[in-house]
VEXMI-196113 format. One line per 10 residues: their letters; for each residue y, z, x of C-alpha. Coordinates in pm, 1 decimal, m for minus. Each point is the difference from the previous one (the first is absolute). Layout:
<nodes>
a) Y Z X ~ ...
</nodes>
This chain:
<nodes>
xxxxxxxxxx) m1676.8 m6783.0 8202.1 ~ 304.8 217.1 m69.8 ~ m137.0 80.4 m344.5 ~ m335.8 95.2 145.2 ~ 171.1 228.3 257.3 ~ 215.8 168.9 m263.3 ~ m298.4 79.2 m222.8 ~ m189.2 139.0 297.6 ~ 296.5 222.6 94.1 ~ 19.1 123.0 m360.0
xxxxxxxxxx) m369.3 91.2 10.2 ~ 48.1 190.2 327.7 ~ 300.5 190.7 m139.1 ~ m204.4 94.9 m306.4 ~ m280.7 110.5 226.4 ~ 229.0 224.4 198.5 ~ 150.1 154.0 m314.9 ~ m343.1 56.4 m157.5 ~ m152.9 168.4 303.6 ~ 31.6 354.5 m128.4
xxxxxxxxxx) m307.0 150.0 m162.2 ~ 19.6 332.4 m177.9 ~ m324.7 189.0 75.0 ~ 167.6 328.8 m95.7 ~ 32.9 m129.8 m358.7 ~ m370.3 m90.7 m29.6 ~ m136.7 110.1 m331.7 ~ 334.2 39.9 m170.4 ~ m3.5 m342.4 m173.4 ~ m202.9 m81.8 m308.3
xxxxxxxxxx) m164.4 m315.4 m144.5 ~ m226.9 m34.2 302.9 ~ m187.2 m272.7 m188.4 ~ 278.2 m238.4 107.3 ~ m112.3 28.1 363.1 ~ m365.3 m99.1 m66.5 ~ m74.0 m368.0 52.3 ~ m227.8 m109.6 m284.4 ~ m78.8 m349.8 129.2 ~ m299.7 m105.4 206.0
xxxxxxxxxx) 111.1 m267.8 247.9 ~ 307.6 182.1 128.7 ~ m199.0 327.8 35.4 ~ m224.3 m182.0 245.5 ~ 304.2 m36.1 223.0 ~ 109.3 362.8 m56.8 ~ 292.3 m145.3 m193.8 ~ 155.4 m147.5 316.2 ~ 39.5 m350.7 m153.2 ~ 320.9 61.6 m191.5
xxxxxxxxxx) 161.7 m302.5 166.4 ~ m283.3 m240.2 m87.8 ~ m158.6 129.9 m323.0 ~ 12.6 m249.5 m287.3 ~ m61.4 17.4 m373.5 ~ m53.4 306.5 m210.4 ~ m94.8 227.5 291.8 ~ 361.2 m35.0 119.8 ~ 120.1 202.2 m300.6 ~ m101.0 308.0 201.5
xxxxxxxxxx) 112.3 m89.2 355.1 ~ 283.7 m249.4 m26.4 ~ 83.1 m163.3 m336.1 ~ 141.2 m308.9 170.3 ~ m356.9 m119.9 53.5 ~ m42.7 m58.1 m373.0 ~ 217.3 m309.5 35.4 ~ m297.0 m180.4 168.9 ~ m197.7 m16.2 m324.5 ~ m35.3 m372.0 m68.0
xxxxxxxxxx) m100.3 3.7 m368.4 ~ m178.5 301.5 m156.3 ~ m184.3 292.7 153.3 ~ m212.9 278.5 m140.2 ~ m120.4 290.5 211.0 ~ m213.9 313.8 m50.3 ~ m87.9 274.3 248.2 ~ m199.4 325.5 m9.8 ~ 29.6 272.1 268.1 ~ m230.8 296.2 60.8
xxxxxxxxxx) 275.6 212.2 151.2 ~ m102.1 261.3 255.6 ~ m377.2 m31.2 m60.8 ~ m156.5 312.2 m145.5 ~ 310.4 115.7 m185.0 ~ m74.8 m195.4 m318.1 ~ 347.2 m161.6 4.6 ~ 20.0 m370.2 m82.1 ~ 273.7 m256.7 m46.1 ~ m6.4 m310.5 m217.5
xxxxxxxxxx) 266.4 m269.1 28.7 ~ 60.5 m314.1 m200.3 ~ 265.7 m263.4 53.9 ~ 119.0 m335.7 m133.0 ~ 258.8 m235.4 150.6 ~ 129.5 m337.1 m114.0 ~ 245.4 m257.6 129.3 ~ 341.6 3.5 m170.8 ~ 218.0 m303.0 51.7 ~ m6.6 m187.6 332.6
xxxxxxxxxx) 23.4 294.8 241.0 ~ m51.9 325.3 m191.9 ~ m312.7 207.4 m73.0 ~ m31.2 273.4 m261.2 ~ m272.2 265.7 41.5 ~ m139.5 300.1 m183.4 ~ m217.5 263.4 167.3 ~ m163.9 314.4 m136.7 ~ m163.6 274.5 203.9 ~ m187.7 291.6 m150.6
xxxxxxxxxx) m129.8 297.9 197.9 ~ m291.5 206.0 m131.9 ~ m56.9 350.6 135.6 ~ m305.2 76.6 m211.7 ~ m54.7 293.1 m237.9 ~ 134.6 342.4 100.2 ~ m133.4 314.5 m178.9 ~ 254.7 196.6 m203.9 ~ 29.2 361.1 119.0 ~ 213.3 289.9 m121.9
xxxxxxxxxx) 68.9 353.6 112.1 ~ m256.2 121.3 m250.6 ~ m252.5 m273.6 78.8 ~ 31.6 m79.1 376.1 ~ m345.7 m157.9 2.2 ~ 100.1 m259.4 m264.1 ~ m249.7 m110.0 m262.2 ~ 271.3 m87.9 m252.6 ~ 29.1 m369.9 72.6 ~ 170.1 m215.6 260.9
xxxxxxxxxx) 304.5 m223.4 47.3 ~ 54.9 m328.4 185.4 ~ 326.4 m54.4 191.8 ~ 140.1 m347.9 m53.4 ~ 216.0 m163.9 271.6 ~ 117.8 m357.3 m45.7 ~ 281.3 m238.7 85.3 ~ 99.7 m337.4 m147.1 ~ 205.6 m247.8 198.9 ~ 193.2 m307.5 m105.1
xxxxxxxxxx) 90.1 m224.9 295.8 ~ 215.0 m305.6 44.7 ~ m7.6 m188.8 330.8 ~ 178.1 m314.1 102.1 ~ 2.2 m260.0 278.5 ~ 367.7 m24.4 102.3 ~ m60.5 m257.0 272.9 ~ m280.3 m134.5 217.4 ~ 33.4 312.7 213.7 ~ 122.2 282.1 m220.0
xxxxxxxxxx) m187.3 170.9 m287.0 ~ 94.2 309.4 m194.6 ~ m107.8 210.0 m295.8 ~ 63.0 308.3 m213.6 ~ m238.3 227.2 m189.9 ~ 76.8 250.0 m275.5 ~ m278.7 256.0 m24.2 ~ m68.8 252.6 m275.1 ~ m180.4 309.0 127.1 ~ m194.1 242.0 m217.2
xxxxxxxxxx) m191.3 316.3 81.5 ~ m156.4 242.5 m246.6 ~ m264.5 259.9 m73.6 ~ m89.2 133.6 m342.9 ~ 324.4 183.5 m68.2 ~ 247.6 m97.9 275.0 ~ 132.6 m342.4 90.7 ~ 270.5 m176.8 202.0 ~ 127.6 m353.8 3.9 ~ 260.5 m199.3 187.4
xxxxxxxxxx) 116.8 m334.1 124.4 ~ 24.5 m129.7 355.3 ~ 76.3 m325.1 179.2 ~ m137.3 m201.9 289.7 ~ 181.4 m277.4 183.5 ~ m115.6 m227.6 279.8 ~ 101.4 m300.5 212.3 ~ m209.9 m232.4 215.6 ~ 123.6 m237.0 261.8 ~ m228.7 m281.3 114.3
xxxxxxxxxx) 48.1 m209.6 315.8 ~ m181.1 m151.9 293.0 ~ m238.7 m292.4 26.1 ~ m192.2 m46.7 m326.7 ~ 174.9 313.1 m130.1 ~ m212.6 203.1 240.2 ~ 253.0 284.7 54.1 ~ 101.7 228.8 m283.5 ~ 228.4 304.5 m28.8 ~ 20.4 237.7 m293.4
xxxxxxxxxx) 213.2 294.0 m115.1 ~ m81.6 203.6 m311.8 ~ 152.3 301.4 m173.6 ~ m240.7 176.9 m231.6 ~ m11.8 278.8 m256.4 ~ 374.6 42.5 m48.0 ~ 89.6 181.3 m320.6 ~ 130.0 309.4 m167.7 ~ m186.6 333.1 31.2 ~ m279.5 74.5 m246.5
xxxxxxxxxx) m71.5 327.5 m185.2 ~ m306.6 134.2 m179.8 ~ 39.9 118.7 m361.3 ~ m228.5 89.8 m288.5 ~ m165.2 282.0 m188.3 ~ m175.9 115.1 314.5 ~ 334.5 135.1 125.8 ~ 54.7 227.4 m300.9 ~ m74.0 371.1 m9.1 ~ m47.3 209.5 m312.8
xxxxxxxxxx) 67.8 370.6 36.5 ~ 146.6 296.8 m185.2 ~ 308.0 135.6 180.6 ~ 31.2 373.3 28.6 ~ 152.2 139.2 m315.1 ~ m47.5 m317.4 m203.4 ~ m205.3 m17.8 m318.6 ~ m113.6 m361.4 36.6 ~ m131.1 m213.9 280.4 ~ 227.7 m267.2 147.0
xxxxxxxxxx) m91.2 m331.7 159.2 ~ 196.4 m73.4 318.5 ~ 19.1 m345.2 160.4 ~ m3.2 m2.4 378.0 ~ 170.7 m292.2 174.4 ~ m180.2 m132.9 307.3 ~ 180.8 m98.6 317.4 ~ 75.0 m368.6 55.3 ~ m182.5 m182.9 275.5 ~ 92.8 m309.9 200.9
xxxxxxxxxx) m198.6 m323.1 19.3 ~ m161.4 m89.8 338.1 ~ 247.4 m271.9 98.3 ~ m51.0 m194.1 327.0 ~ 119.3 m291.9 206.5 ~ m258.9 m245.7 136.2 ~ 67.2 m256.3 276.0 ~ m267.4 m243.0 112.4 ~ m81.8 m315.2 195.0 ~ m288.7 m243.8 m9.6
xxxxxxxxxx) m81.7 m285.2 237.9 ~ m277.9 m261.6 4.1 ~ m151.9 49.6 350.6 ~ m269.9 m264.1 m63.5 ~ 46.5 m296.3 m231.9 ~ m218.5 m306.8 m23.3 ~ m195.6 m197.4 m259.6 ~ m286.0 256.0 m12.4 ~ 150.3 337.2 90.0 ~ 322.7 186.6 m61.8
xxxxxxxxxx) 41.9 344.1 160.3 ~ 304.4 200.6 m103.2 ~ 127.1 310.3 180.5 ~ 195.0 246.6 m214.6 ~ 213.9 296.4 79.6 ~ 227.1 237.6 m187.1 ~ 213.3 314.0 16.1 ~ 22.9 234.7 m298.1 ~ 285.2 249.6 m27.5 ~ m101.8 260.5 m256.3
xxxxxxxxxx) 259.0 229.0 m163.0 ~ m243.5 284.5 m55.3 ~ m248.6 m18.0 285.9 ~ m57.1 m142.3 349.0 ~ 85.6 m351.6 99.5 ~ m292.4 m237.8 48.9 ~ m82.7 m304.5 210.7 ~ m269.2 m248.6 m98.5 ~ m163.8 m311.4 136.8 ~ m279.8 m233.5 m99.5
xxxxxxxxxx) m180.1 m331.2 46.8 ~ m106.5 m235.8 m275.0 ~ m231.0 m288.9 85.4 ~ m44.3 m287.5 m249.2 ~ m320.7 m174.2 107.9 ~ m12.0 m334.6 m169.2 ~ 79.8 m12.6 m373.9 ~ m242.3 271.5 m113.5 ~ m17.1 310.6 227.8 ~ 272.6 248.8 85.7
xxxxxxxxxx) m44.4 294.4 241.1 ~ 254.7 282.7 22.5 ~ 64.5 305.0 216.0 ~ 294.1 234.5 32.0 ~ 127.3 336.9 121.8 ~ 272.6 229.1 m131.9 ~ 139.0 265.0 238.1 ~ 228.1 297.1 m41.0 ~ 91.8 284.8 231.8 ~ m275.4 257.3 39.7
xxxxxxxxxx) m274.3 m233.7 m129.6 ~ m172.1 m30.0 337.9 ~ m128.4 339.3 112.9 ~ 2.2 142.6 m353.6 ~ 307.0 219.1 53.8 ~ 248.3 45.7 m283.9 ~ m164.2 m270.0 m212.4 ~ 160.6 m57.4 m336.5 ~ m221.8 m282.6 m128.9 ~ m366.0 m35.6 m87.2
xxxxxxxxxx) m14.1 m352.2 145.5 ~ m113.8 m13.2 363.7 ~ 145.1 m343.5 77.8 ~ m268.0 m276.0 4.5 ~ m52.4 m241.7 m285.0 ~ m211.2 m310.8 m47.1 ~ m87.4 m258.8 m261.8 ~ m153.5 m326.6 m89.5 ~ 88.6 m274.6 m247.9 ~ m165.5 m304.3 m155.2
xxxxxxxxxx) 192.8 m297.1 m145.1 ~ m202.4 m194.4 m255.1 ~ 87.5 m313.3 m200.6 ~ 15.6 59.2 m377.9 ~ 50.3 m359.4 m119.6 ~ 304.5 m195.4 m112.1 ~ 196.7 107.8 305.1 ~ m59.6 371.5 m64.0 ~ m119.9 242.9 266.6 ~ m187.0 333.1 m19.5
xxxxxxxxxx) 59.3 256.5 271.4 ~ m221.8 301.3 56.9 ~ 120.4 276.2 234.0 ~ m143.2 326.0 130.2 ~ 168.1 255.5 227.3 ~ m71.4 342.3 148.0 ~ 235.4 253.3 146.6 ~ m128.1 301.4 197.2 ~ 105.8 352.1 m95.4 ~ m49.9 354.4 118.2
xxxxxxxxxx) m107.7 188.9 m201.1 ~ m175.6 m185.7 m281.3 ~ m199.7 m322.0 29.1 ~ 264.5 m266.7 27.6 ~ 156.6 m228.9 m254.8 ~ m189.5 m302.8 m130.3 ~ 189.6 m274.9 m187.9 ~ m137.5 m308.8 m175.5 ~ 227.8 m276.8 m124.7 ~ m27.9 m321.1 m200.2
xxxx) 276.5 m259.6 m12.3 ~ 11.1 m327.1 m196.8 ~ 257.7 m264.7 74.1 ~ 38.5 m259.2 m278.7
</nodes>
């Protein structure tokens, strides 16, 4: 009991320390792709299930959840981000058991922004081709079961962003812990630190200027150095509890607090209902100051989210999971995410 109380006090202390959003710094960080959840099931809960998420989806919310992979897992997800913008995300992941209590995972997320016409001062209407921005990140995760109650993990993530003639790259880290207790492990706490790394900086031929200085005979090419930008680091604290648990139905209530370094703090909650062995229903809400009433809004998401999942047998002890989620936005037409997961 003393151990349980100590861990709870540590979580509360972390909560108090983290409660300090920075809305005045909104827009000053880069690598915003690191804040977009690419996975289907957790999007149906508005990302509020950081204390209960398991498998490859945990590589975004709380890497400690990867330790619950029993053998091997493969996952794929596609998101139509902010419907009508033409932006899409594709994610692929693989995880495998290592030793008795460890799990090693690899996840790749690629963000497509479509084709953008090339324009110049002389040709502002374009007509000379187009370019395609390429945003991606690759994460390598190791998670481990330290005891029957404590799980932890660490991710190293390589971040890359580029257009035709300018690019930036960097490395960041995620870390997470989960504590499981209660009857049938029905109560879970989680703490995660995400997107911690050195500043990034753009470089490339697009930052060069060729001009002839006054009085010079020949043109000179001058390289301009761009300003560094910080990564959107955050602290995430969550809880999950099984409010209904019997042979046919398990209903889990989830909640979380997100302390963002470069924007407002957020609170989220959700419900996930496992109906039998096949059907899963999800609903969630993510709130931040100013969201209700539409005053001083700094996010396109309006709060609500929902989703549905199907668990299907795939033979030889394997399972196939199909998930769909939708998150409302204003403006644009929401975010749709489809996911496929195979457990072998």
